[in-house]
PyMOL Python script that loads the backbone (N, CA, C, O; Angstrom):
from pymol import cmd

cmd.read_pdbstr("""\
ATOM      1  N   MET A   1     129.361 134.429 172.020  1.00  0.00           N
ATOM      2  CA  MET A   1     128.007 133.938 172.218  1.00  0.00           C
ATOM      3  C   MET A   1     127.892 133.142 173.519  1.00  0.00           C
ATOM      4  O   MET A   1     126.922 133.311 174.258  1.00  0.00           O
ATOM      5  N   TRP A   2     128.862 132.280 173.808  1.00  0.00           N
ATOM      6  CA  TRP A   2     128.777 131.444 175.009  1.00  0.00           C
ATOM      7  C   TRP A   2     128.803 132.282 176.273  1.00  0.00           C
ATOM      8  O   TRP A   2     128.176 131.925 177.270  1.00  0.00           O
ATOM      9  N   GLU A   3     129.526 133.394 176.239  1.00  0.00           N
ATOM     10  CA  GLU A   3     129.556 134.280 177.397  1.00  0.00           C
ATOM     11  C   GLU A   3     128.155 134.844 177.677  1.00  0.00           C
ATOM     12  O   GLU A   3     127.738 134.941 178.831  1.00  0.00           O
ATOM     13  N   LEU A   4     127.443 135.211 176.623  1.00  0.00           N
ATOM     14  CA  LEU A   4     126.087 135.739 176.789  1.00  0.00           C
ATOM     15  C   LEU A   4     125.109 134.653 177.234  1.00  0.00           C
ATOM     16  O   LEU A   4     124.212 134.915 178.035  1.00  0.00           O
ATOM     17  N   ILE A   5     125.278 133.450 176.722  1.00  0.00           N
ATOM     18  CA  ILE A   5     124.415 132.336 177.150  1.00  0.00           C
ATOM     19  C   ILE A   5     124.627 132.076 178.642  1.00  0.00           C
ATOM     20  O   ILE A   5     123.668 131.847 179.379  1.00  0.00           O
ATOM     21  N   SER A   6     125.869 132.113 179.076  1.00  0.00           N
ATOM     22  CA  SER A   6     126.170 131.950 180.497  1.00  0.00           C
ATOM     23  C   SER A   6     125.572 133.098 181.304  1.00  0.00           C
ATOM     24  O   SER A   6     125.056 132.889 182.402  1.00  0.00           O
ATOM     25  N   TYR A   7     125.643 134.304 180.760  1.00  0.00           N
ATOM     26  CA  TYR A   7     125.146 135.503 181.446  1.00  0.00           C
ATOM     27  C   TYR A   7     123.643 135.435 181.708  1.00  0.00           C
ATOM     28  O   TYR A   7     123.185 135.899 182.752  1.00  0.00           O
ATOM     29  N   ILE A   8     122.876 134.875 180.798  1.00  0.00           N
ATOM     30  CA  ILE A   8     121.419 134.851 180.964  1.00  0.00           C
ATOM     31  C   ILE A   8     120.937 133.710 181.856  1.00  0.00           C
ATOM     32  O   ILE A   8     119.731 133.551 182.044  1.00  0.00           O
ATOM     33  N   GLN A   9     121.841 132.923 182.403  1.00  0.00           N
ATOM     34  CA  GLN A   9     121.423 131.814 183.246  1.00  0.00           C
ATOM     35  C   GLN A   9     120.841 132.267 184.575  1.00  0.00           C
ATOM     36  O   GLN A   9     120.164 131.489 185.246  1.00  0.00           O
ATOM     37  N   ALA A  10     121.094 133.517 184.969  1.00  0.00           N
ATOM     38  CA  ALA A  10     120.445 134.046 186.175  1.00  0.00           C
ATOM     39  C   ALA A  10     118.939 134.038 185.925  1.00  0.00           C
ATOM     40  O   ALA A  10     118.479 134.484 184.874  1.00  0.00           O
ATOM     41  N   LYS A  11     118.183 133.539 186.878  1.00  0.00           N
ATOM     42  CA  LYS A  11     116.742 133.325 186.678  1.00  0.00           C
ATOM     43  C   LYS A  11     115.995 134.581 186.272  1.00  0.00           C
ATOM     44  O   LYS A  11     115.130 134.522 185.398  1.00  0.00           O
ATOM     45  N   ASP A  12     116.309 135.723 186.887  1.00  0.00           N
ATOM     46  CA  ASP A  12     115.581 136.948 186.562  1.00  0.00           C
ATOM     47  C   ASP A  12     115.891 137.406 185.140  1.00  0.00           C
ATOM     48  O   ASP A  12     114.995 137.867 184.433  1.00  0.00           O
ATOM     49  N   ARG A  13     117.133 137.288 184.718  1.00  0.00           N
ATOM     50  CA  ARG A  13     117.500 137.686 183.351  1.00  0.00           C
ATOM     51  C   ARG A  13     116.801 136.800 182.329  1.00  0.00           C
ATOM     52  O   ARG A  13     116.244 137.284 181.344  1.00  0.00           O
ATOM     53  N   LYS A  14     116.840 135.502 182.579  1.00  0.00           N
ATOM     54  CA  LYS A  14     116.210 134.579 181.636  1.00  0.00           C
ATOM     55  C   LYS A  14     114.696 134.787 181.605  1.00  0.00           C
ATOM     56  O   LYS A  14     114.088 134.736 180.536  1.00  0.00           O
ATOM     57  N   SER A  15     114.087 135.019 182.765  1.00  0.00           N
ATOM     58  CA  SER A  15     112.645 135.281 182.816  1.00  0.00           C
ATOM     59  C   SER A  15     112.285 136.493 181.966  1.00  0.00           C
ATOM     60  O   SER A  15     111.302 136.470 181.225  1.00  0.00           O
ATOM     61  N   CYS A  16     113.080 137.545 182.075  1.00  0.00           N
ATOM     62  CA  CYS A  16     112.822 138.750 181.287  1.00  0.00           C
ATOM     63  C   CYS A  16     112.896 138.452 179.798  1.00  0.00           C
ATOM     64  O   CYS A  16     112.010 138.846 179.039  1.00  0.00           O
ATOM     65  N   LEU A  17     113.937 137.764 179.379  1.00  0.00           N
ATOM     66  CA  LEU A  17     114.076 137.451 177.950  1.00  0.00           C
ATOM     67  C   LEU A  17     112.925 136.582 177.462  1.00  0.00           C
ATOM     68  O   LEU A  17     112.384 136.810 176.380  1.00  0.00           O
ATOM     69  N   MET A  18     112.555 135.595 178.254  1.00  0.00           N
ATOM     70  CA  MET A  18     111.471 134.710 177.840  1.00  0.00           C
ATOM     71  C   MET A  18     110.145 135.474 177.747  1.00  0.00           C
ATOM     72  O   MET A  18     109.372 135.267 176.812  1.00  0.00           O
ATOM     73  N   GLU A  19     109.890 136.341 178.702  1.00  0.00           N
ATOM     74  CA  GLU A  19     108.663 137.133 178.678  1.00  0.00           C
ATOM     75  C   GLU A  19     108.643 138.075 177.472  1.00  0.00           C
ATOM     76  O   GLU A  19     107.610 138.237 176.824  1.00  0.00           O
ATOM     77  N   LEU A  20     109.783 138.690 177.176  1.00  0.00           N
ATOM     78  CA  LEU A  20     109.854 139.639 176.067  1.00  0.00           C
ATOM     79  C   LEU A  20     109.859 138.955 174.704  1.00  0.00           C
ATOM     80  O   LEU A  20     109.652 139.611 173.683  1.00  0.00           O
ATOM     81  N   SER A  21     110.089 137.663 174.678  1.00  0.00           N
ATOM     82  CA  SER A  21     110.048 136.954 173.391  1.00  0.00           C
ATOM     83  C   SER A  21     108.618 136.917 172.839  1.00  0.00           C
ATOM     84  O   SER A  21     108.414 136.654 171.653  1.00  0.00           O
ATOM     85  N   ASP A  22     107.626 137.181 173.707  1.00  0.00           N
ATOM     86  CA  ASP A  22     106.220 137.246 173.283  1.00  0.00           C
ATOM     87  C   ASP A  22     105.821 138.627 172.788  1.00  0.00           C
ATOM     88  O   ASP A  22     104.737 138.797 172.230  1.00  0.00           O
ATOM     89  N   GLY A  23     106.684 139.613 172.985  1.00  0.00           N
ATOM     90  CA  GLY A  23     106.384 140.982 172.570  1.00  0.00           C
ATOM     91  C   GLY A  23     106.767 141.973 173.654  1.00  0.00           C
ATOM     92  O   GLY A  23     107.076 141.573 174.776  1.00  0.00           O
ATOM     93  N   PRO A  24     106.751 143.269 173.333  1.00  0.00           N
ATOM     94  CA  PRO A  24     107.131 144.315 174.299  1.00  0.00           C
ATOM     95  C   PRO A  24     106.255 144.300 175.539  1.00  0.00           C
ATOM     96  O   PRO A  24     105.051 144.048 175.475  1.00  0.00           O
ATOM     97  N   LYS A  25     106.899 144.578 176.682  1.00  0.00           N
ATOM     98  CA  LYS A  25     106.193 144.603 177.963  1.00  0.00           C
ATOM     99  C   LYS A  25     106.853 145.620 178.884  1.00  0.00           C
ATOM    100  O   LYS A  25     107.997 146.023 178.675  1.00  0.00           O
ATOM    101  N   THR A  26     106.107 146.023 179.903  1.00  0.00           N
ATOM    102  CA  THR A  26     106.658 146.884 180.952  1.00  0.00           C
ATOM    103  C   THR A  26     107.264 145.985 182.041  1.00  0.00           C
ATOM    104  O   THR A  26     106.940 144.800 182.120  1.00  0.00           O
ATOM    105  N   PRO A  27     108.134 146.548 182.869  1.00  0.00           N
ATOM    106  CA  PRO A  27     108.665 145.755 183.988  1.00  0.00           C
ATOM    107  C   PRO A  27     107.553 145.195 184.886  1.00  0.00           C
ATOM    108  O   PRO A  27     107.656 144.066 185.366  1.00  0.00           O
ATOM    109  N   SER A  28     106.497 145.976 185.111  1.00  0.00           N
ATOM    110  CA  SER A  28     105.386 145.496 185.947  1.00  0.00           C
ATOM    111  C   SER A  28     104.686 144.299 185.317  1.00  0.00           C
ATOM    112  O   SER A  28     104.317 143.352 186.012  1.00  0.00           O
ATOM    113  N   MET A  29     104.506 144.341 184.019  1.00  0.00           N
ATOM    114  CA  MET A  29     103.872 143.214 183.321  1.00  0.00           C
ATOM    115  C   MET A  29     104.730 141.963 183.452  1.00  0.00           C
ATOM    116  O   MET A  29     104.209 140.870 183.675  1.00  0.00           O
ATOM    117  N   ILE A  30     106.035 142.119 183.316  1.00  0.00           N
ATOM    118  CA  ILE A  30     106.954 140.982 183.435  1.00  0.00           C
ATOM    119  C   ILE A  30     106.932 140.437 184.858  1.00  0.00           C
ATOM    120  O   ILE A  30     106.869 139.225 185.066  1.00  0.00           O
ATOM    121  N   ALA A  31     106.985 141.338 185.837  1.00  0.00           N
ATOM    122  CA  ALA A  31     106.972 140.917 187.245  1.00  0.00           C
ATOM    123  C   ALA A  31     105.685 140.161 187.575  1.00  0.00           C
ATOM    124  O   ALA A  31     105.722 139.128 188.244  1.00  0.00           O
ATOM    125  N   ASP A  32     104.560 140.673 187.111  1.00  0.00           N
ATOM    126  CA  ASP A  32     103.275 140.010 187.386  1.00  0.00           C
ATOM    127  C   ASP A  32     103.205 138.623 186.764  1.00  0.00           C
ATOM    128  O   ASP A  32     102.791 137.670 187.424  1.00  0.00           O
ATOM    129  N   SER A  33     103.602 138.501 185.514  1.00  0.00           N
ATOM    130  CA  SER A  33     103.462 137.206 184.840  1.00  0.00           C
ATOM    131  C   SER A  33     104.518 136.188 185.262  1.00  0.00           C
ATOM    132  O   SER A  33     104.304 134.984 185.125  1.00  0.00           O
ATOM    133  N   SER A  34     105.655 136.660 185.772  1.00  0.00           N
ATOM    134  CA  SER A  34     106.706 135.728 186.184  1.00  0.00           C
ATOM    135  C   SER A  34     106.763 135.524 187.696  1.00  0.00           C
ATOM    136  O   SER A  34     107.596 134.765 188.190  1.00  0.00           O
ATOM    137  N   ASN A  35     105.876 136.202 188.431  1.00  0.00           N
ATOM    138  CA  ASN A  35     105.846 136.110 189.897  1.00  0.00           C
ATOM    139  C   ASN A  35     107.189 136.455 190.531  1.00  0.00           C
ATOM    140  O   ASN A  35     107.642 135.787 191.460  1.00  0.00           O
ATOM    141  N   LYS A  36     107.817 137.510 190.014  1.00  0.00           N
ATOM    142  CA  LYS A  36     109.098 137.994 190.551  1.00  0.00           C
ATOM    143  C   LYS A  36     108.880 139.400 191.100  1.00  0.00           C
ATOM    144  O   LYS A  36     107.923 140.078 190.724  1.00  0.00           O
ATOM    145  N   HIS A  37     109.761 139.832 191.980  1.00  0.00           N
ATOM    146  CA  HIS A  37     109.685 141.189 192.512  1.00  0.00           C
ATOM    147  C   HIS A  37     110.044 142.195 191.432  1.00  0.00           C
ATOM    148  O   HIS A  37     110.954 141.966 190.635  1.00  0.00           O
ATOM    149  N   LEU A  38     109.329 143.300 191.412  1.00  0.00           N
ATOM    150  CA  LEU A  38     109.559 144.348 190.414  1.00  0.00           C
ATOM    151  C   LEU A  38     110.991 144.860 190.462  1.00  0.00           C
ATOM    152  O   LEU A  38     111.582 145.124 189.415  1.00  0.00           O
ATOM    153  N   SER A  39     111.554 145.004 191.643  1.00  0.00           N
ATOM    154  CA  SER A  39     112.930 145.509 191.751  1.00  0.00           C
ATOM    155  C   SER A  39     113.926 144.553 191.088  1.00  0.00           C
ATOM    156  O   SER A  39     114.911 144.996 190.496  1.00  0.00           O
ATOM    157  N   HIS A  40     113.675 143.254 191.187  1.00  0.00           N
ATOM    158  CA  HIS A  40     114.561 142.269 190.559  1.00  0.00           C
ATOM    159  C   HIS A  40     114.438 142.344 189.039  1.00  0.00           C
ATOM    160  O   HIS A  40     115.435 142.239 188.324  1.00  0.00           O
ATOM    161  N   ILE A  41     113.228 142.525 188.556  1.00  0.00           N
ATOM    162  CA  ILE A  41     112.992 142.623 187.111  1.00  0.00           C
ATOM    163  C   ILE A  41     113.629 143.896 186.561  1.00  0.00           C
ATOM    164  O   ILE A  41     114.261 143.873 185.505  1.00  0.00           O
ATOM    165  N   SER A  42     113.462 144.997 187.274  1.00  0.00           N
ATOM    166  CA  SER A  42     114.054 146.262 186.827  1.00  0.00           C
ATOM    167  C   SER A  42     115.569 146.160 186.739  1.00  0.00           C
ATOM    168  O   SER A  42     116.173 146.648 185.784  1.00  0.00           O
ATOM    169  N   ARG A  43     116.182 145.525 187.734  1.00  0.00           N
ATOM    170  CA  ARG A  43     117.637 145.349 187.716  1.00  0.00           C
ATOM    171  C   ARG A  43     118.050 144.446 186.546  1.00  0.00           C
ATOM    172  O   ARG A  43     119.023 144.737 185.850  1.00  0.00           O
ATOM    173  N   ALA A  44     117.319 143.366 186.336  1.00  0.00           N
ATOM    174  CA  ALA A  44     117.648 142.443 185.247  1.00  0.00           C
ATOM    175  C   ALA A  44     117.521 143.141 183.886  1.00  0.00           C
ATOM    176  O   ALA A  44     118.350 142.931 183.001  1.00  0.00           O
ATOM    177  N   LEU A  45     116.495 143.961 183.722  1.00  0.00           N
ATOM    178  CA  LEU A  45     116.325 144.683 182.452  1.00  0.00           C
ATOM    179  C   LEU A  45     117.466 145.669 182.228  1.00  0.00           C
ATOM    180  O   LEU A  45     117.947 145.823 181.105  1.00  0.00           O
ATOM    181  N   ARG A  46     117.896 146.331 183.289  1.00  0.00           N
ATOM    182  CA  ARG A  46     119.037 147.248 183.173  1.00  0.00           C
ATOM    183  C   ARG A  46     120.293 146.479 182.753  1.00  0.00           C
ATOM    184  O   ARG A  46     121.039 146.927 181.882  1.00  0.00           O
ATOM    185  N   GLU A  47     120.518 145.338 183.367  1.00  0.00           N
ATOM    186  CA  GLU A  47     121.694 144.524 183.036  1.00  0.00           C
ATOM    187  C   GLU A  47     121.614 143.991 181.610  1.00  0.00           C
ATOM    188  O   GLU A  47     122.612 143.989 180.890  1.00  0.00           O
ATOM    189  N   LEU A  48     120.437 143.541 181.203  1.00  0.00           N
ATOM    190  CA  LEU A  48     120.259 143.036 179.840  1.00  0.00           C
ATOM    191  C   LEU A  48     120.408 144.151 178.809  1.00  0.00           C
ATOM    192  O   LEU A  48     120.888 143.914 177.700  1.00  0.00           O
ATOM    193  N   SER A  49     120.001 145.355 179.171  1.00  0.00           N
ATOM    194  CA  SER A  49     120.173 146.510 178.273  1.00  0.00           C
ATOM    195  C   SER A  49     121.652 146.810 178.070  1.00  0.00           C
ATOM    196  O   SER A  49     122.077 147.133 176.961  1.00  0.00           O
ATOM    197  N   GLU A  50     122.432 146.704 179.136  1.00  0.00           N
ATOM    198  CA  GLU A  50     123.869 146.956 179.048  1.00  0.00           C
ATOM    199  C   GLU A  50     124.559 145.972 178.108  1.00  0.00           C
ATOM    200  O   GLU A  50     125.556 146.314 177.472  1.00  0.00           O
ATOM    201  N   LYS A  51     124.035 144.758 178.019  1.00  0.00           N
ATOM    202  CA  LYS A  51     124.598 143.732 177.122  1.00  0.00           C
ATOM    203  C   LYS A  51     123.935 143.754 175.745  1.00  0.00           C
ATOM    204  O   LYS A  51     124.239 142.923 174.889  1.00  0.00           O
ATOM    205  N   GLU A  52     123.017 144.723 175.536  1.00  0.00           N
ATOM    206  CA  GLU A  52     122.297 144.893 174.269  1.00  0.00           C
ATOM    207  C   GLU A  52     121.423 143.689 173.904  1.00  0.00           C
ATOM    208  O   GLU A  52     121.253 143.358 172.731  1.00  0.00           O
ATOM    209  N   LEU A  53     120.878 143.045 174.935  1.00  0.00           N
ATOM    210  CA  LEU A  53     119.968 141.926 174.730  1.00  0.00           C
ATOM    211  C   LEU A  53     118.516 142.385 174.732  1.00  0.00           C
ATOM    212  O   LEU A  53     117.646 141.708 174.184  1.00  0.00           O
ATOM    213  N   VAL A  54     118.253 143.538 175.349  1.00  0.00           N
ATOM    214  CA  VAL A  54     116.935 144.181 175.309  1.00  0.00           C
ATOM    215  C   VAL A  54     117.136 145.672 175.088  1.00  0.00           C
ATOM    216  O   VAL A  54     118.212 146.210 175.348  1.00  0.00           O
ATOM    217  N   ILE A  55     116.078 146.339 174.602  1.00  0.00           N
ATOM    218  CA  ILE A  55     116.119 147.795 174.474  1.00  0.00           C
ATOM    219  C   ILE A  55     114.833 148.374 175.047  1.00  0.00           C
ATOM    220  O   ILE A  55     113.781 147.736 175.038  1.00  0.00           O
ATOM    221  N   CYS A  56     114.948 149.590 175.540  1.00  0.00           N
ATOM    222  CA  CYS A  56     113.774 150.303 176.042  1.00  0.00           C
ATOM    223  C   CYS A  56     113.179 151.087 174.879  1.00  0.00           C
ATOM    224  O   CYS A  56     113.868 151.879 174.236  1.00  0.00           O
ATOM    225  N   LEU A  57     111.909 150.864 174.617  1.00  0.00           N
ATOM    226  CA  LEU A  57     111.216 151.541 173.520  1.00  0.00           C
ATOM    227  C   LEU A  57     110.742 152.933 173.917  1.00  0.00           C
ATOM    228  O   LEU A  57     110.478 153.772 173.056  1.00  0.00           O
ATOM    229  N   THR A  58     110.634 153.180 175.228  1.00  0.00           N
ATOM    230  CA  THR A  58     110.128 154.459 175.727  1.00  0.00           C
ATOM    231  C   THR A  58     111.079 155.030 176.784  1.00  0.00           C
ATOM    232  O   THR A  58     110.677 155.195 177.935  1.00  0.00           O
ATOM    233  N   PRO A  59     112.324 155.333 176.424  1.00  0.00           N
ATOM    234  CA  PRO A  59     113.313 155.758 177.416  1.00  0.00           C
ATOM    235  C   PRO A  59     112.990 157.085 178.111  1.00  0.00           C
ATOM    236  O   PRO A  59     113.483 157.336 179.211  1.00  0.00           O
ATOM    237  N   ASP A  60     112.171 157.934 177.487  1.00  0.00           N
ATOM    238  CA  ASP A  60     111.845 159.223 178.091  1.00  0.00           C
ATOM    239  C   ASP A  60     110.674 159.149 179.064  1.00  0.00           C
ATOM    240  O   ASP A  60     110.384 160.124 179.757  1.00  0.00           O
ATOM    241  N   ALA A  61     110.006 158.018 179.123  1.00  0.00           N
ATOM    242  CA  ALA A  61     108.874 157.856 180.048  1.00  0.00           C
ATOM    243  C   ALA A  61     109.408 157.676 181.465  1.00  0.00           C
ATOM    244  O   ALA A  61     110.394 156.971 181.680  1.00  0.00           O
ATOM    245  N   SER A  62     108.754 158.314 182.422  1.00  0.00           N
ATOM    246  CA  SER A  62     109.203 158.161 183.810  1.00  0.00           C
ATOM    247  C   SER A  62     108.612 156.899 184.442  1.00  0.00           C
ATOM    248  O   SER A  62     109.165 156.368 185.405  1.00  0.00           O
ATOM    249  N   LYS A  63     107.492 156.422 183.903  1.00  0.00           N
ATOM    250  CA  LYS A  63     106.862 155.189 184.389  1.00  0.00           C
ATOM    251  C   LYS A  63     106.384 154.386 183.187  1.00  0.00           C
ATOM    252  O   LYS A  63     106.256 154.906 182.079  1.00  0.00           O
ATOM    253  N   ASN A  64     106.129 153.121 183.433  1.00  0.00           N
ATOM    254  CA  ASN A  64     105.592 152.227 182.403  1.00  0.00           C
ATOM    255  C   ASN A  64     106.428 152.218 181.115  1.00  0.00           C
ATOM    256  O   ASN A  64     105.892 152.329 180.012  1.00  0.00           O
ATOM    257  N   ARG A  65     107.723 152.085 181.275  1.00  0.00           N
ATOM    258  CA  ARG A  65     108.603 151.961 180.117  1.00  0.00           C
ATOM    259  C   ARG A  65     108.388 150.599 179.475  1.00  0.00           C
ATOM    260  O   ARG A  65     108.259 149.588 180.166  1.00  0.00           O
ATOM    261  N   PHE A  66     108.351 150.583 178.167  1.00  0.00           N
ATOM    262  CA  PHE A  66     108.209 149.326 177.438  1.00  0.00           C
ATOM    263  C   PHE A  66     109.578 148.861 176.949  1.00  0.00           C
ATOM    264  O   PHE A  66     110.370 149.644 176.424  1.00  0.00           O
ATOM    265  N   TYR A  67     109.832 147.574 177.135  1.00  0.00           N
ATOM    266  CA  TYR A  67     111.081 146.948 176.698  1.00  0.00           C
ATOM    267  C   TYR A  67     110.779 145.895 175.649  1.00  0.00           C
ATOM    268  O   TYR A  67     109.698 145.306 175.618  1.00  0.00           O
ATOM    269  N   LYS A  68     111.761 145.676 174.797  1.00  0.00           N
ATOM    270  CA  LYS A  68     111.631 144.606 173.810  1.00  0.00           C
ATOM    271  C   LYS A  68     112.962 143.894 173.679  1.00  0.00           C
ATOM    272  O   LYS A  68     114.022 144.482 173.899  1.00  0.00           O
ATOM    273  N   ILE A  69     112.894 142.626 173.320  1.00  0.00           N
ATOM    274  CA  ILE A  69     114.101 141.830 173.115  1.00  0.00           C
ATOM    275  C   ILE A  69     114.726 142.237 171.773  1.00  0.00           C
ATOM    276  O   ILE A  69     114.013 142.512 170.808  1.00  0.00           O
ATOM    277  N   THR A  70     116.043 142.270 171.725  1.00  0.00           N
ATOM    278  CA  THR A  70     116.736 142.615 170.487  1.00  0.00           C
ATOM    279  C   THR A  70     116.967 141.347 169.661  1.00  0.00           C
ATOM    280  O   THR A  70     116.715 140.235 170.126  1.00  0.00           O
ATOM    281  N   ASP A  71     117.442 141.528 168.449  1.00  0.00           N
ATOM    282  CA  ASP A  71     117.781 140.368 167.614  1.00  0.00           C
ATOM    283  C   ASP A  71     118.849 139.521 168.294  1.00  0.00           C
ATOM    284  O   ASP A  71     118.783 138.292 168.269  1.00  0.00           O
ATOM    285  N   LEU A  72     119.835 140.181 168.901  1.00  0.00           N
ATOM    286  CA  LEU A  72     120.883 139.448 169.616  1.00  0.00           C
ATOM    287  C   LEU A  72     120.278 138.682 170.796  1.00  0.00           C
ATOM    288  O   LEU A  72     120.639 137.530 171.039  1.00  0.00           O
ATOM    289  N   GLY A  73     119.372 139.312 171.519  1.00  0.00           N
ATOM    290  CA  GLY A  73     118.709 138.642 172.641  1.00  0.00           C
ATOM    291  C   GLY A  73     117.936 137.417 172.196  1.00  0.00           C
ATOM    292  O   GLY A  73     117.970 136.382 172.862  1.00  0.00           O
ATOM    293  N   GLU A  74     117.233 137.526 171.066  1.00  0.00           N
ATOM    294  CA  GLU A  74     116.489 136.376 170.531  1.00  0.00           C
ATOM    295  C   GLU A  74     117.440 135.257 170.127  1.00  0.00           C
ATOM    296  O   GLU A  74     117.163 134.081 170.361  1.00  0.00           O
ATOM    297  N   LYS A  75     118.548 135.628 169.528  1.00  0.00           N
ATOM    298  CA  LYS A  75     119.537 134.629 169.093  1.00  0.00           C
ATOM    299  C   LYS A  75     120.110 133.882 170.302  1.00  0.00           C
ATOM    300  O   LYS A  75     120.228 132.657 170.282  1.00  0.00           O
ATOM    301  N   VAL A  76     120.461 134.624 171.344  1.00  0.00           N
ATOM    302  CA  VAL A  76     121.007 134.015 172.567  1.00  0.00           C
ATOM    303  C   VAL A  76     119.963 133.109 173.218  1.00  0.00           C
ATOM    304  O   VAL A  76     120.292 132.008 173.658  1.00  0.00           O
ATOM    305  N   LEU A  77     118.721 133.557 173.282  1.00  0.00           N
ATOM    306  CA  LEU A  77     117.654 132.751 173.892  1.00  0.00           C
ATOM    307  C   LEU A  77     117.396 131.478 173.095  1.00  0.00           C
ATOM    308  O   LEU A  77     117.202 130.413 173.682  1.00  0.00           O
ATOM    309  N   ARG A  78     117.392 131.572 171.765  1.00  0.00           N
ATOM    310  CA  ARG A  78     117.210 130.364 170.936  1.00  0.00           C
ATOM    311  C   ARG A  78     118.339 129.379 171.157  1.00  0.00           C
ATOM    312  O   ARG A  78     118.108 128.176 171.277  1.00  0.00           O
ATOM    313  N   LYS A  79     119.560 129.886 171.210  1.00  0.00           N
ATOM    314  CA  LYS A  79     120.718 129.008 171.414  1.00  0.00           C
ATOM    315  C   LYS A  79     120.621 128.332 172.795  1.00  0.00           C
ATOM    316  O   LYS A  79     120.933 127.150 172.935  1.00  0.00           O
ATOM    317  N   ASP A  80     120.188 129.089 173.802  1.00  0.00           N
ATOM    318  CA  ASP A  80     120.038 128.531 175.145  1.00  0.00           C
ATOM    319  C   ASP A  80     118.982 127.425 175.166  1.00  0.00           C
ATOM    320  O   ASP A  80     119.179 126.394 175.808  1.00  0.00           O
ATOM    321  N   LYS A  81     117.873 127.631 174.473  1.00  0.00           N
ATOM    322  CA  LYS A  81     116.799 126.627 174.436  1.00  0.00           C
ATOM    323  C   LYS A  81     117.264 125.339 173.775  1.00  0.00           C
ATOM    324  O   LYS A  81     116.818 124.256 174.152  1.00  0.00           O
ATOM    325  N   LYS A  82     118.153 125.442 172.794  1.00  0.00           N
ATOM    326  CA  LYS A  82     118.656 124.250 172.105  1.00  0.00           C
ATOM    327  C   LYS A  82     119.529 123.401 173.019  1.00  0.00           C
ATOM    328  O   LYS A  82     119.692 122.203 172.788  1.00  0.00           O
ATOM    329  N   LEU A  83     120.090 124.014 174.051  1.00  0.00           N
ATOM    330  CA  LEU A  83     120.951 123.280 174.971  1.00  0.00           C
ATOM    331  C   LEU A  83     120.180 122.404 175.938  1.00  0.00           C
ATOM    332  O   LEU A  83     120.760 121.525 176.576  1.00  0.00           O
ATOM    333  N   LYS A  84     118.893 122.629 176.055  1.00  0.00           N
ATOM    334  CA  LYS A  84     118.069 121.880 177.013  1.00  0.00           C
ATOM    335  C   LYS A  84     117.730 120.508 176.493  1.00  0.00           C
ATOM    336  O   LYS A  84     117.043 119.743 177.171  1.00  0.00           O
TER     337      LYS A  84
END
""", "prot")
cmd.dss("prot")
cmd.show_as("cartoon", "prot")
cmd.util.cbc("prot")
cmd.orient("prot")
């Protein structure tokens, strides 16, 4: 668990998890609401997917893919918030 908490400390990764804690969103929606570059958000979502912290709900879509936080992602985010 601590390894994953350390992993999400990168601002773009944490922004993605926090945005997705409100419900499924596209990378563009996350980029717009967090004022981050779309390319940074896309990379962070790919990295978070590899760690099974988020999943893509529409993997066959070529655009506007929706992502959602996983149970593990929510658990890691809650644990991180308790550290503050």
